[in-house]
C-alpha positions, -999 to +999 in steps of 0.1 A: +070+786-037+063+772-069+027+785-084+008+752-088+016+752-051+007+785-042-030+773-065-031+751-040-025+762-010-050+794-020-078+762-029-070+743+004-077+776+023-103+784+009-119+752+014-108+752+052-126+790+054-155+775+043-154+747+066-152+768+099-175+790+080-209+759+084-188+745+115-175+711+089-150+691+104-126+682+075-101+656+083-067+662+058-047+632+052-011+638+040-004+611+015+033+610+006+057+585-023+052+550-011+029+552+022+007+514+013+000+531-031-002+502-054+027+509-075+029+500-116+057+474-102+028+458-077+008+455-102+038+432-120+047+414-099+008+394-096+008+392-132+039+371-125+027+350-096-001+340-118+018+339-151+034+309-129+001+291-131-014+293-169-028+254-175-031+249-143-073+244-125-081+273-104-107+282-080-121+320-090-138+339-063-156+368-079-173+398-061-203+410-082-213+436-052-248+431-035-235+403-017-232+382-046-204+360-051-196+340-082-175+309-069-165+287-105-139+261-113-117+268-148-082+267-154-059+293-163-057+304-196-031+335-202-022+358-189-015+397-208+000+434-191-033+447-181-054+415-176-054+376-171-083+350-184-104+325-169-118+294-186-150+285-170-165+248-176-204+254-180-230+251-154-258+241-172-251+234-214-216+227-205-201+256-229-173+267-218-168+303-212-140+328-208-138+357-181-113+385-179-099+405-153-077+428-138-047+428-118-062+452-096-091+434-090-069+405-070-052+437-054-084+453-039-096+419-031-126+416-061-113+385-077-091+358-055-075+328-069-067+299-060-045+271-077-059+238-065-024+217-078-017+186-057-048+186-038-035+215-020-051+253-025-025+276-030-035+317-030-025+339-056-019+370-043 
């Protein structure tokens, strides 16, 4: 075994010994490459899907935490390698504002984008 694997094995053995000593149950899940883990190609695919709709009217649904959900209409303004920008029409003073979200927000379903096109609604994911 390589030195790194030996160190990891020894640490795991120590944790299991302590857990058994205090009657703690530990569930270990072995994750191998390709087991539903998002990688850069997944985020690139989401970015490409969003890029098709630049300039289109969208409905943005964002989970703000603590049961707060923001639903706004706006225009998908631009995409960048890590984020996309939506220009939202102002509610109170009619001033437009821009919000940005990362593609991982879509992947984790913290943000949902629905494209309003030809009286149809298309969900981007």
